[in-house]
GUVO-617163 format. One record per residue: residue number from 1; residue in one letter; x, y, z of N, C-alpha, C in turn. Coordinates in pm, whole numbers, plus 50000, padded with zeros to 5 digits. Example, Ala and Ser with C-alpha at 12.3 -4.5 7.8 and 13.67 -1.06 7.14 Angstrom:
R    nr   rest     n.u     n.v     n.w    ca.u    ca.v    ca.w     c.u     c.v     c.w
R     1      A   51319   49431   50780   51230   49550   50780   51320   49670   50780
R     2      S   51285   49775   50708   51367   49894   50714   51290   50003   50787
//
This chain:
R    nr   rest     n.u     n.v     n.w    ca.u    ca.v    ca.w     c.u     c.v     c.w
R     1      X   24676   14209   61052   24778   14109   61139   24808   13974   61066
R     2      X   24720   13917   60977   24718   13799   60894   24837   13823   60787
R     3      X   24828   13977   60730   24901   14003   60613   25069   13958   60694
R     4      X   25063   14074   60790   25211   14034   60830   25244   13943   60892
R     5      X   25158   13796   60978   25195   13673   61014   25238   13607   60847
R     6      X   25183   13653   60729   25200   13516   60625   25380   13607   60555
R     7      X   25379   13758   60548   25508   13794   60528   25589   13742   60628
R     8      X   25536   13699   60754   25662   13635   60847   25690   13503   60770
R     9      X   25595   13419   60774   25640   13284   60706   25731   13303   60586
R    10      X   25664   13397   60507   25760   13424   60402   25903   13398   60381
R    11      X   25928   13522   60483   26046   13581   60491   26102   13465   60567
R    12      X   26082   13339   60658   26162   13267   60749   26182   13095   60610
R    13      X   26065   13113   60522   26071   13007   60415   26207   13113   60293
R    14      X   26197   13200   60293   26327   13232   60193   26471   13196   60320
R    15      X   26471   13231   60400   26550   13243   60519   26654   13068   60478
R    16      X   26529   13002   60507   26598   12832   60475   26618   12786   60357
R    17      X   26593   12831   60279   26606   12834   60138   26784   12886   60135
R    18      X   26783   12958   60150   26925   13058   60152   27022   12963   60230
R    19      X   26989   12928   60361   27047   12846   60469   27065   12722   60367
R    20      X   26984   12642   60301   27022   12519   60190   27132   12558   60125
R    21      X   27110   12657   60027   27232   12675   59950   27374   12705   60036
R    22      X   27348   12769   60137   27506   12775   60210   27541   12605   60254
R    23      X   27486   12536   60277   27484   12397   60343   27531   12323   60208
R    24      X   27459   12377   60095   27555   12295   59981   27683   12333   59953
R    25      X   27675   12446   59960   27794   12488   59900   27918   12457   59992
R    26      X   27889   12467   60125   27969   12414   60243   28033   12276   60244
R    27      X   27917   12145   60151   27939   12015   60180   28031   12037   60005
R    28      X   28049   12120   59898   28088   12102   59790   28248   12110   59860
R    29      X   28246   12261   59899   28368   12316   59961   28446   12202   60000
R    30      X   28411   12152   60174   28369   12040   60242   28337   11908   60210
R    31      X   28365   11815   60134   28274   11704   60153   28270   11608   60316
R    32      X   28407   11650   60399   28376   11587   60515   28264   11623   60650
R    33      X   28224   11687   60566   28076   11755   60694   28027   11648   60652
R    34      X   27948   11582   60591   27935   11405   60583   27800   11468   60565
R    35      X   27706   11318   60552   27548   11288   60535   27461   11360   60626
R    36      X   27528   11331   60780   27382   11390   60875   27435   11557   60899
R    37      X   27564   11605   60828   27517   11737   60854   27419   11812   60734
R    38      X   27353   11732   60668   27306   11838   60546   27120   11750   60545
R    39      X   27100   11666   60650   26936   11618   60651   26905   11763   60725
R    40      X   26971   11875   60856   26863   11949   60905   26879   12019   60774
R    41      X   26961   12007   60671   26911   12193   60550   26821   12127   60487
R    42      X   26800   12060   60479   26740   11987   60376   26595   11960   60418
R    43      X   26569   11905   60529   26408   11946   60614   26381   12109   60611
R    44      X   26481   12163   60647   26472   12326   60672   26393   12357   60497
R    45      X   26472   12286   60407   26426   12322   60204   26304   12334   60231
R    46      X   26260   12138   60257   26113   12115   60219   26023   12168   60277
R    47      X   26028   12236   60401   25921   12357   60494   25904   12430   60401
R    48      X   26035   12505   60375   26002   12618   60265   25935   12596   60123
R    49      X   26004   12473   60061   25954   12497   59938   25773   12487   60004
R    50      X   25737   12393   60062   25562   12341   60096   25518   12466   60115
R    51      X   25597   12624   60222   25485   12687   60296   25492   12808   60129
R    52      X   25580   12798   60025   25622   12883   59933   25539   12842   59843
R    53      X   25495   12725   59846   25403   12622   59724   25264   12687   59726
R    54      X   25265   12669   59881   25119   12633   59918   25023   12772   59920
R    55      X   25112   12875   59965   25053   13018   59915   25062   13041   59772
R    56      X   25130   13008   59710   25115   13032   59533   25011   12914   59455
R    57      X   24983   12799   59523   24954   12716   59470   24744   12742   59509
R    58      X   24793   12795   59659   24601   12801   59674   24616   12911   59622
R    59      X   24682   13044   59616   24569   13167   59548   24595   13118   59411
R    60      X   24691   13053   59325   24641   13073   59169   24516   12943   59151
R    61      X   24495   12806   59255   24407   12696   59219   24259   12752   59305
R    62      X   24264   12856   59371   24147   12866   59502   24042   12849   59420
R    63      X   23996   12946   59304   23846   12955   59267   23821   12841   59218
R    64      X   23914   12747   59175   23881   12567   59072   23855   12481   59161
R    65      X   23912   12531   59321   23881   12385   59438   23806   12399   59502
R    66      X   23719   12533   59516   23621   12589   59569   23425   12577   59565
R    67      X   23391   12526   59423   23281   12599   59376   23179   12468   59478
R    68      X   23071   12549   59408   22930   12499   59477   22927   12388   59344
R    69      X   22909   12244   59405   22841   12189   59304   22683   12213   59224
R    70      X   22680   12275   59137   22497   12260   59072   22426   12203   59057
R    71      X   22475   12038   59056   22377   11954   59086   22455   11839   59100
R    72      X   22336   11711   59118   22430   11593   59164   22528   11536   59040
R    73      X   22497   11577   58905   22572   11526   58825   22692   11594   58796
R    74      X   22730   11730   58822   22808   11819   58891   22896   11716   58961
R    75      X   22846   11672   59080   22867   11671   59203   22968   11521   59161
R    76      X   22894   11435   59108   23001   11306   59053   23085   11363   58928
R    77      X   23069   11449   58865   23188   11483   58805   23294   11536   58845
R    78      X   23262   11629   58937   23423   11692   59013   23439   11549   59100
R    79      X   23433   11511   59117   23473   11385   59217   23538   11299   59173
R    80      X   23522   11263   59020   23576   11189   58922   23675   11209   58843
R    81      X   23670   11386   58809   23794   11435   58767   23889   11472   58897
R    82      X   23877   11504   59051   23975   11530   59109   24031   11438   59172
R    83      X   23970   11291   59202   24007   11210   59204   24187   11140   59074
R    84      X   24100   11179   58941   24160   11123   58879   24306   11182   58839
R    85      X   24311   11322   58891   24375   11438   58879   24529   11358   58973
R    86      X   24415   11326   59095   24573   11316   59233   24571   11135   59137
R    87      X   24552   11060   59102   24634   10931   59040   24675   10979   58945
R    88      X   24642   11020   58836   24730   11052   58705   24842   11120   58768
R    89      X   24840   11257   58851   24965   11307   58872   25080   11212   58958
R    90      X   25053   11099   59021   25124   11020   59069   25175   10953   58989
R    91      X   25153   10892   58857   25141   10809   58784   25259   10905   58659
R    92      X   25224   10987   58653   25331   11077   58576   25443   11135   58692
R    93      X   25423   11128   58788   25574   11166   58892   25627   11038   58858
R    94      X   25585   10912   58879   25636   10781   58886   25703   10737   58687
R    95      X   25622   10814   58649   25707   10825   58471   25811   10891   58412
R    96      X   25789   10990   58510   25908   11101   58535   26035   11070   58527
R    97      X   26048   11002   58681   26098   10983   58783   26228   10789   58709
R    98      X   26119   10722   58642   26178   10602   58550   26266   10703   58461
R    99      X   26231   10793   58392   26297   10831   58268   26431   10873   58342
R   100      X   26444   10958   58460   26605   11030   58496   26653   10914   58556
R   101      X   26567   10863   58671   26714   10770   58690   26660   10593   58657
R   102      X   26582   10581   58597   26573   10415   58555   26433   10372   58616
R   103      X   26350   10254   58600   26300   10202   58630   26347   10111   58757
R   104      X   26425   10070   58760   26477   09994   58878   26473   10084   59010
R   105      X   26535   10167   59035   26564   10266   59073   26420   10339   59143
R   106      X   26392   10375   59028   26264   10482   59096   26157   10355   59173
R   107      X   26186   10250   59125   26102   10141   59197   26136   10113   59368
R   108      X   26241   10113   59332   26285   10118   59478   26274   10241   59591
R   109      X   26277   10334   59511   26251   10451   59591   26108   10487   59603
R   110      X   26035   10438   59513   25860   10402   59533   25893   10313   59685
R   111      X   25906   10217   59683   25825   10130   59790   25916   10233   59909
R   112      X   26001   10260   59887   26047   10313   60047   25940   10385   60039
R   113      X   25958   10529   60008   25797   10636   60012   25724   10598   60064
R   114      X   25667   10482   59982   25530   10380   60000   25509   10383   60149
R   115      X   25681   10331   60166   25638   10240   60304   25585   10330   60403
R   116      X   25710   10480   60422   25702   10593   60500   25519   10626   60558
R   117      X   25500   10626   60377   25389   10698   60371   25225   10663   60445
R   118      X   25278   10515   60401   25152   10389   60429   25145   10354   60535
R   119      X   25267   10311   60613   25262   10267   60773   25178   10354   60824
R   120      X   25211   10438   60923   25155   10500   60994   25050   10519   60970
R   121      X   24993   10526   60840   24843   10570   60826   24786   10456   60878
R   122      X   24829   10360   60812   24723   10227   60773   24748   10147   60932
R   123      X   24862   10193   60995   24793   10159   61180   24708   10267   61221
R   124      X   24701   10361   61209   24623   10474   61260   24517   10450   61242
R   125      X   24442   10409   61095   24329   10366   61056   24263   10222   61115
R   126      X   24339   10123   61136   24258   10002   61225   24258   10047   61373
R   127      X   24368   10109   61410   24339   10145   61562   24220   10246   61601
R   128      X   24191   10323   61478   24121   10455   61516   24029   10418   61597
R   129      X   23908   10342   61562   23837   10333   61677   23813   10313   61792
R   130      X   23907   10249   61863   23985   10210   62022   24009   10390   62054
R   131      X   24116   10443   61968   24118   10557   61987   24025   10656   62042
R   132      X   23932   10652   61982   23849   10732   61980   23739   10749   62067
R   133      X   23720   10593   62097   23611   10537   62165   23678   10600   62310
R   134      X   23774   10597   62295   23887   10618   62481   23859   10788   62484
R   135      X   23932   10813   62375   23923   10966   62399   23843   11056   62403
R   136      X   23711   11051   62322   23586   11110   62398   23457   10998   62461
R   137      X   23494   10881   62512   23431   10819   62635   23290   10779   62531
R   138      X   23335   10752   62455   23234   10712   62353   23154   10508   62398
R   139      X   23026   10547   62473   22945   10489   62542   22846   10413   62407
R   140      X   22773   10268   62380   22676   10233   62316   22543   10299   62362
R   141      X   22483   10294   62314   22304   10364   62399   22198   10317   62306
R   142      X   22106   10220   62377   22031   10188   62245   21913   10266   62249
R   143      X   21902   10350   62290   21770   10469   62221   21859   10489   62068
R   144      X   21947   10593   62112   22027   10604   62000   22051   10456   61856
R   145      X   22072   10396   61928   22091   10287   61832   21970   10207   61791
R   146      X   21838   10241   61816   21733   10224   61777   21687   10341   61693
R   147      X   21752   10472   61654   21755   10525   61531   21826   10518   61448
R   148      X   21940   10478   61500   22041   10471   61357   22003   10346   61278
R   149      X   21896   10231   61377   21903   10108   61310   21743   10133   61176
R   150      X   21680   10249   61209   21569   10285   61147   21641   10357   61013
R   151      X   21735   10478   61049   21738   10557   60947   21890   10449   60832
R   152      X   21918   10330   60896   22011   10253   60800   21901   10139   60738
R   153      X   21769   10128   60781   21707   10081   60732   21639   10138   60625
R   154      X   21650   10293   60581   21601   10358   60480   21670   10335   60363
R   155      X   21816   10337   60405   21960   10353   60331   21987   10188   60226
R   156      X   21890   10101   60370   21922   09954   60277   22031   09909   60329
R   157      X   22093   09977   60425   22243   09877   60465   22221   09856   60611
R   158      X   22341   09774   60650   22362   09699   60810   22380   09859   60892
R   159      X   22338   09871   61002   22310   09947   61115   22467   09936   61151
R   160      X   22556   10058   61147   22684   10055   61213   22653   10038   61408
R   161      X   22734   10012   61504   22752   10092   61585   22686   10247   61657
R   162      X   22636   10238   61700   22579   10379   61709   22602   10431   61884
R   163      X   22697   10508   61933   22765   10513   62046   22702   10668   62073
R   164      X   22707   10744   62199   22700   10883   62243   22879   10910   62250
R   165      X   22922   11018   62235   23031   11082   62232   23050   11171   62368
R   166      X   23089   11155   62486   23107   11260   62601   23165   11428   62560
R   167      X   23072   11462   62493   23158   11590   62432   22993   11676   62396
R   168      X   23014   11822   62477   22883   11925   62520   22869   11996   62347
R   169      X   22973   12006   62312   22978   12019   62165   22865   11976   62078
R   170      X   22798   12006   62018   22724   11941   61911   22777   11911   61777
R   171      X   22816   11791   61799   22870   11727   61678   22855   11567   61610
R   172      X   22882   11522   61509   22853   11415   61496   22996   11317   61376
R   173      X   23022   11173   61368   23085   11192   61305   23086   10992   61327
R   174      X   23156   10930   61199   23148   10831   61154   23328   10788   61151
R   175      X   23344   10669   61160   23474   10602   61197   23461   10444   61155
R   176      X   23563   10357   61118   23552   10204   61094   23699   10231   61133
R   177      X   23692   10038   61108   23809   09946   61075   23793   09857   61048
R   178      X   23874   09755   60954   23854   09638   60964   23869   09560   61135
R   179      X   23933   09550   61216   23973   09516   61350   23846   09524   61410
R   180      X   23770   09658   61413   23689   09722   61512   23528   09728   61484
R   181      X   23528   09703   61350   23423   09720   61252   23378   09861   61290
R   182      X   23259   09931   61233   23189   10030   61193   23087   10086   61329
R   183      X   23138   10241   61334   23052   10285   61406   22996   10420   61417
R   184      X   22880   10469   61439   22827   10664   61389   22799   10681   61540
R   185      X   22864   10802   61575   22893   10882   61741   22825   11015   61726
R   186      X   22750   11040   61800   22635   11115   61790   22708   11232   61927
R   187      X   22744   11348   61933   22795   11427   62118   22638   11435   62149
R   188      X   22695   11404   62290   22574   11486   62408   22493   11639   62374
R   189      X   22580   11678   62296   22527   11847   62244   22460   11827   62157
R   190      X   22466   11739   62081   22403   11709   61952   22282   11680   61970
R   191      X   22252   11621   62081   22143   11511   62064   22045   11627   62158
R   192      X   22123   11757   62279   22028   11804   62325   22015   11944   62214
R   193      X   22066   11969   62124   22084   12089   62034   21967   12051   61909
R   194      X   21920   11905   61849   21864   11884   61730   21724   11829   61798
R   195      X   21653   11833   61649   21491   11794   61666   21472   11641   61624
R   196      X   21441   11572   61650   21424   11417   61619   21429   11426   61459
R   197      X   21408   11455   61381   21401   11491   61229   21561   11533   61220
R   198      X   21598   11629   61229   21720   11707   61225   21883   11574   61284
R   199      X   21787   11511   61398   21911   11445   61453   21898   11301   61348
R   200      X   21802   11235   61241   21842   11173   61158   21854   11172   61067
R   201      X   21854   11308   60988   21932   11379   60871   22097   11375   60940
R   202      X   22123   11409   61032   22298   11397   61080   22312   11245   61084
R   203      X   22264   11152   61155   22269   11037   61103   22296   10951   60989
R   204      X   22155   10983   60885   22196   11001   60760   22303   11026   60682
R   205      X   22358   11153   60731   22506   11203   60666   22608   11122   60691
R   206      X   22639   11065   60847   22734   10959   60812   22724   10863   60843
R   207      X   22561   10834   60774   22588   10662   60763   22612   10655   60579
R   208      X   22580   10779   60515   22655   10811   60392   22776   10787   60359
R   209      X   22865   10829   60436   23017   10812   60486   23077   10675   60484
R   210      X   22970   10583   60550   23008   10454   60557   22964   10354   60420
R   211      X   22873   10407   60361   22799   10375   60280   22845   10404   60146
R   212      X   22943   10519   60078   22993   10531   60013   23182   10525   60063
R   213      X   23192   10475   60157   23309   10394   60186   23430   10513   60178
R   214      X   23410   10621   60267   23485   10772   60265   23619   10769   60387
R   215      X   23630   10645   60460   23703   10677   60531   23822   10570   60469
R   216      X   23750   10465   60383   23893   10425   60316   23935   10458   60204
R   217      X   23870   10531   60116   23846   10652   60010   23964   10726   60040
R   218      X   23916   10797   60131   24018   10941   60167   24155   10880   60234
R   219      X   24184   10744   60241   24305   10671   60367   24368   10692   60193
R   220      X   24303   10599   60093   24401   10577   60017   24451   10734   59910
R   221      X   24345   10807   59935   24355   10912   59827   24479   10982   59931
R   222      X   24494   11031   60031   24563   11078   60162   24735   11012   60122
R   223      X   24699   10882   60115   24830   10868   60106   24937   10910   59978
R   224      X   24868   10970   59870   24919   11002   59771   24994   11123   59775
R   225      X   24964   11259   59829   25086   11360   59842   25155   11353   59963
R   226      X   25156   11263   60034   25246   11156   60143   25413   11101   60061
R   227      X   25361   11049   59997   25421   10944   59904   25519   10998   59840
R   228      X   25454   11097   59742   25486   11210   59681   25610   11310   59797
R   229      X   25588   11346   59850   25650   11432   59984   25767   11384   60006
R   230      X   25720   11242   60018   25918   11131   60072   25980   11140   59905
R   231      X   25924   11092   59837   26028   11084   59674   26072   11262   59694
R   232      X   26026   11335   59728   26108   11486   59723   26174   11470   59810
R   233      X   26144   11467   59899   26283   11455   60010   26379   11362   59993
R   234      X   26375   11311   60009   26462   11181   59920   26544   11215   59811
R   235      X   26492   11335   59674   26561   11353   59601   26664   11469   59619
R   236      X   26576   11521   59682   26611   11691   59739   26807   11602   59874
R   237      X   26755   11523   59910   26890   11499   60038   26992   11384   59906
R   238      X   26911   11349   59804   27046   11293   59750   27122   11413   59636
R   239      X   27014   11468   59631   27078   11585   59563   27181   11683   59588
R   240      X   27191   11646   59750   27328   11711   59813   27466   11666   59796
R   241      X   27460   11531   59709   27536   11442   59675   27554   11439   59499
R   242      X   27497   11552   59454   27459   11487   59261   27585   11515   59176
R   243      X   27719   11558   59270   27787   11477   59157   27830   11309   59165
R   244      X   27740   11255   59210   27801   11107   59190   27661   11059   59085
R   245      X   27713   10944   59046   27660   10890   58940   27511   10773   58951
R   246      X   27445   10772   58917   27344   10630   58895   27360   10527   58797
R   247      X   27337   10378   58843   27382   10312   58787   27260   10215   58754
R   248      X   27179   10168   58651   27066   10024   58637   27134   09966   58548
R   249      X   27111   09843   58570   27159   09751   58482   27277   09754   58381
R   250      X   27382   09814   58534   27528   09812   58392   27512   09914   58321
R   251      X   27378   10077   58314   27397   10160   58255   27413   10278   58306
R   252      X   27525   10350   58303   27525   10468   58389   27413   10588   58336
R   253      X   27407   10648   58473   27253   10779   58432   27282   10906   58399
R   254      X   27442   10887   58353   27503   11012   58272   27485   11152   58380
R   255      X   27419   11235   58356   27451   11374   58468   27335   11336   58516
R   256      X   27251   11239   58543   27128   11295   58594   27141   11317   58773
R   257      X   27279   11295   58816   27269   11329   58965   27235   11469   58966
R   258      X   27300   11537   58884   27285   11735   58903   27142   11732   58904
R   259      X   27015   11632   58825   26864   11692   58854   26831   11676   58961
R   260      X   26841   11566   59090   26821   11572   59179   26755   11662   59260
R   261      X   26834   11771   59255   26790   11853   59388   26666   11915   59337
R   262      X   26688   12002   59184   26582   12041   59133   26474   11974   59110
R   263      X   26453   11824   59111   26348   11705   59086   26297   11729   59210
R   264      X   26390   11689   59329   26305   11675   59415   26228   11820   59510
R   265      X   26291   11926   59442   26198   12046   59486   26078   12045   59389
R   266      X   26073   11994   59261   25958   11990   59207   25857   11857   59258
R   267      X   25908   11738   59353   25783   11726   59353   25749   11723   59521
R   268      X   25799   11834   59543   25742   11864   59707   25626   11946   59635
R   269      X   25682   12071   59549   25548   12094   59564   25405   12035   59463
R   270      X   25489   11936   59338   25364   11891   59305   25293   11789   59470
R   271      X   25334   11784   59583   25265   11730   59664   25179   11806   59750
R   272      X   25224   11956   59762   25133   12016   59791   25048   12057   59723
R   273      X   25043   12102   59602   24886   12060   59535   24815   11957   59506
R   274      X   24920   11859   59507   24797   11713   59562   24722   11733   59711
R   275      X   24783   11739   59737   24737   11779   59897   24581   11833   59851
R   276      X   24616   11966   59826   24491   12094   59773   24375   11996   59709
R   277      X   24417   11925   59649   24331   11832   59520   24237   11746   59608
R   278      X   24310   11724   59708   24287   11548   59818   24157   11648   59881
R   279      X   24180   11738   59926   24104   11857   60052   23972   11817   60003
R   280      X   24029   11883   59826   23897   11940   59748   23773   11808   59753
R   281      X   23830   11681   59719   23782   11577   59713   23720   11512   59814
R   282      X   23781   11583   59940   23731   11557   60094   23568   11626   60094
R   283      X   23621   11789   60056   23493   11858   60045   23371   11780   60003
R   284      X   23391   11786   59849   23303   11687   59744   23195   11577   59815
R   285      X   23350   11501   59907   23262   11356   59954   23169   11421   60064
R   286      X   23236   11594   60129   23067   11559   60228   22972   11628   60162
R   287      X   22944   11700   60073   22835   11745   59960   22736   11591   59971
R   288      X   22842   11460   59933   22790   11361   59909   22687   11299   59983
R   289      X   22795   11311   60121   22690   11237   60278   22558   11306   60288
R   290      X   22612   11467   60240   22467   11573   60273   22332   11529   60194
R   291      X   22389   11485   60055   22270   11425   59992   22240   11261   60006
R   292      X   22308   11229   60087   22262   11051   60150   22159   11114   60273
R   293      X   22200   11236   60341   22151   11255   60433   22012   11363   60404
R   294      X   21987   11408   60285   21857   11428   60277   21771   11340   60198
R   295      X   21843   11222   60124   21755   11124   60083   21655   11044   60151
R   296      X   21727   10980   60296   21682   10910   60401   21590   10977   60508
R   297      X   21601   11121   60507   21473   11242   60565   21427   11319   60444
R   298      X   21495   11437   60431   21437   11530   60352   21548   11647   60298
R   299      X   21553   11732   60188   21686   11824   60193   21622   11887   60285
R   300      X   21490   11990   60311   21474   12062   60428   21533   11995   60566
R   301      X   21489   11927   60641   21570   11861   60755   21732   11840   60769
R   302      X   21829   11823   60631   21964   11835   60610   21986   11977   60655
R   303      X   21924   12051   60570   21962   12177   60536   21938   12248   60702
R   304      X   21783   12267   60790   21787   12282   60941   21882   12239   61008
R   305      X   21882   12122   60995   22001   12087   61098   22107   12142   61052
R   306      X   22231   12159   60980   22329   12241   60949   22326   12340   60974
R   307      X   22214   12429   60895   22210   12564   60982   22199   12583   61130
R   308      X   22098   12510   61208   22110   12494   61325   22211   12457   61387
R   309      X   22330   12387   61333   22500   12352   61386   22580   12475   61374
R   310      X   22562   12575   61257   22592   12699   61187   22551   12812   61299
R   311      X   22438   12839   61344   22401   12886   61405   22466   12902   61581
R   312      X   22479   12796   61637   22546   12718   61751   22659   12781   61747
R   313      X   22771   12755   61635   22868   12746   61635   22901   12896   61629
R   314      X   22861   12982   61552   22890   13089   61540   22811   13223   61636
R   315      X   22773   13128   61736   22711   13204   61888   22842   13172   61944
R   316      X   22872   13015   61992   22957   13023   62049   23109   12998   62043
R   317      X   23148   13111   62014   23306   13094   61945   23392   12969   61995
R   318      X   23390   12987   62130   23522   12912   62268   23468   12757   62170
R   319      X   23331   12704   62169   23284   12597   62092   23380   12488   61959
R   320      X   23376   12641   61904   23443   12631   61751   23589   12573   61726
R   321      X   23630   12676   61844   23791   12693   61885   23835   12543   61938
R   322      X   23708   12495   61965   23737   12356   62079   23752   12187   61956
R   323      X   23653   12263   61819   23635   12189   61734   23765   12180   61611
R   324      X   23814   12323   61620   23881   12349   61484   24065   12298   61527
R   325      X   24053   12285   61732   24216   12233   61793   24174   12080   61740
R   326      X   24100   12005   61731   24082   11890   61747   24130   11828   61613
R   327      X   24167   11741   61653   24315   11648   61568   24217   11498   61486
R   328      X   24071   11535   61598   23985   11453   61466   23915   11506   61385
R   329      X   23910   11663   61405   23788   11784   61305   23782   11701   61194
R   330      X   23846   11616   61069   23817   11585   61012   23675   11458   60981
R   331      X   23699   11403   61117   23571   11340   61120   23415   11376   61155
R   332      X   23442   11574   61225   23308   11617   61209   23171   11608   61120
R   333      X   23057   11630   61138   22964   11704   61041   22999   11844   61053
R   334      X   23069   11906   61184   23077   12088   61173   23256   12077   61154
R   335      X   23365   12103   61108   23497   12162   61098   23533   12168   61030
R   336      X   23482   12314   60977   23554   12387   60903   23620   12503   61006
R   337      X   23745   12510   60997   23886   12604   61058   23868   12750   61051
R   338      X   23912   12723   61163   23895   12917   61183   24025   12979   61067
R   339      X   23997   13091   61026   24012   13158   60878   24172   13163   60939
R   340      X   24208   13176   60834   24379   13152   60820   24392   13223   60666
R   341      X   24483   13341   60708   24472   13457   60567   24390   13448   60468
R   342      X   24252   13433   60494   24173   13398   60415   24132   13304   60309
R   343      X   24239   13177   60342   24193   13080   60222   24190   12953   60359
R   344      X   24107   12989   60401   24060   12863   60539   23946   12723   60447
R   345      X   23865   12782   60387   23847   12716   60294   23950   12573   60223
R   346      X   24029   12659   60148   24131   12505   60098   24196   12459   60160
R   347      X   24200   12479   60290   24282   12372   60409   24196   12321   60473
R   348      X   24041   12285   60467   23986   12258   60524   23903   12153   60464
R   349      X   23839   12045   60556   23813   11915   60462   23649   11874   60471
R   350      X   23580   12018   60526   23426   12073   60490   23417   12179   60409
R   351      X   23320   12175   60373   23288   12298   60266   23197   12380   60338
R   352      X   23220   12526   60355   23106   12587   60454   22948   12604   60407
R   353      X   22912   12593   60562   22757   12516   60515   22696   12628   60436
R   354      X   22716   12742   60371   22630   12843   60300   22630   12714   60160
R   355      X   22761   12670   60121   22774   12613   60022   22724   12462   60041
R   356      X   22702   12453   60146   22650   12282   60171   22482   12309   60139
R   357      X   22419   12448   60251   22267   12443   60247   22243   12475   60075
R   358      X   22325   12559   59951   22316   12594   59865   22264   12444   59762
R   359      X   22425   12373   59764   22362   12233   59709   22247   12165   59714
R   360      X   22191   12189   59804   22126   12078   59909   21966   12146   59848
R   361      X   21962   12262   59842   21826   12362   59789   21844   12297   59662
R   362      X   21984   12308   59618   21983   12232   59423   21929   12134   59419
R   363      X   21902   12001   59551   21847   11963   59513   21674   11915   59518
R   364      X   21642   12009   59571   21509   11985   59577   21413   11966   59436
R   365      X   21342   11851   59446   21261   11795   59368   21316   11698   59276
R   366      X   21480   11693   59306   21472   11547   59277   21541   11456   59305
R   367      X   21525   11472   59462   21501   11388   59575   21409   11306   59591
//
């Protein structure tokens, strides 16, 4: 079934690319078709290129993006290398476009792309606590706040607000914004499932996200693929009018206009690869939060909490489907999506429980 679905999506991608070529040919033969007639073709082509790039890049990079860190030093090195890859890739994209289009035009396009990528993300981040509290019926709880305060004291940090989320599925999540402050939410299902020590380990994990500023870190890195994606989309659209020339400072750009379409396609591919890197960074940050949970309790407590969660979701598949379908699953302590094409780990924000447990076992005696 997976192979048939993958083949279907690939055929759709090929068909969309063919439609783009037909649209380009029609535009050159009959320029009067106009700007808006090209929009749908470009969007379809962007989708097609993204699908093809996703399968190819995931297959080629899968083993490099899903390792289990063998030690704390390896984890830190992996996070630094992955983050440097994302930022370095964005700088190379900007330098390449500046060489192709000139610094002035590239800066203008970059500002436009950054605006489209950043504005929705920033609004979502600023308002997220209010949205989450409303969506999940999160309410303050004095007993839970007392536990959070104790674990935060061990961490040497100011405790966030502790709330109970009205969900029967066991889970926990951390969220924050400058407008509403920091929160740790524990679901009713988690309170019913975990022992006291396991609950403290889970809370320690969520406090680790706050201590490491993961919400902000992932927001910043998450903007990079979107920024490159919008740049590629604009260039693909401009490439449909590639007979024109670009000027900067009175100097013509030569035949650079003819390179816009392939440059845009290349940037869409780069944005997909960057998104895979950002997801890999997210999985590494989860290991880092697990480390914090183990530090404020013990590796055994953190391992026991993760294994208890894993056993629950393997037993109750309906509960796993609820988590996987949630738009906020990146917040949960247990959020591995259901398998798709055998590449589910590459597209997940969290590592599999088995790898998280293996990492924590490697830390025994070191913390």
